[in-house]
Each structure stands twice: as C-alpha cells, then as structure tokens.
C-alpha angles and dihedrals in degrees: 000000000000093000093044090050091050091049093046094048092048092051100040092094091062092243112178117253116226098188140359117212128182112213136186123209112278120251117243117253118278095258092054092048091051092049094050091046089052091050096044095095090053091049090050092050090053092058110108140141102239118137089244092054092046091052091046091049092049090051092049090049092051092048100043111016110027094078089072107013137053126211128168091352096307121116138009135294102240087114132027120307108252101203093104090050091076089074092062126089112278090234091058093049091049092050091051090050093049095042105031092158092068098069127028118183112240111261094028100079114132116254119209116197121195107203120214091241088056103259119133120219123188128190147104121301105243096175140348134201133165089269107031148028 
C-alpha cells in the first residue's frame, strides 16, 4: 500500500513519464554474499521453535519486514503475504530472507519511472491502462 500510495501521489498531477523500467532488488557485493554463505550453516543451526526464538523472530519481523509484508495478521500488504511461507522448509525461508534478490514474487517487481521533468519515482504497479499507471 505504501508503494502504491507513493506512486499514485507522484503521478496525480499528470506529469509525463519519460521511461518505465522494471527493476529487481540488487544483489549484495561478492564479499557480502560469500560471508553470508559461510554463515548460513550457523544460521540454520540457530533455527528452533522455542518461545524465546519465536518472540525474537516476531520482533525482527515487525522491525524489518512488516513495512512491506504481512504474516499472521502483522504488517502491511505492499509486498506478498507470507502466511503460506510457514509451510516451506525453514532452510528455504532463511535463504529467501538472506538473499531476497534471488526470487521476486510475480506482480511485486519494482517499477522505476523516470519523469520527463527529471524526477524518479519507484513503486509497485497497481494498475496500468493506455493513459495511466
């Protein structure tokens, strides 16, 4: 909703669009990727279902994910709802969290608009017609 609102407010003045670009999240640099890959087994070992871990995970989700995602009623729907993700293997979920650039859910690709007056607007494409976005 946040991204859609940003996009809508930026376009409400009928400003002409110079170029529309679809972008995926950028991969971290090679050194960061190598470090995370090296630490992945330790992260996997830390996965558990204790009450303390669940509380910690909920707090991390609220702080880092809930601005775009919703899970178990917490968060917003700017990005994909994550309720169905709990059925996946924990290792797969962890990998998606550590490497979000590798898999983007269809319909949630970032749209970058370059306006004719030079401004850049980024967001999610909520709807498109021959005369408007």
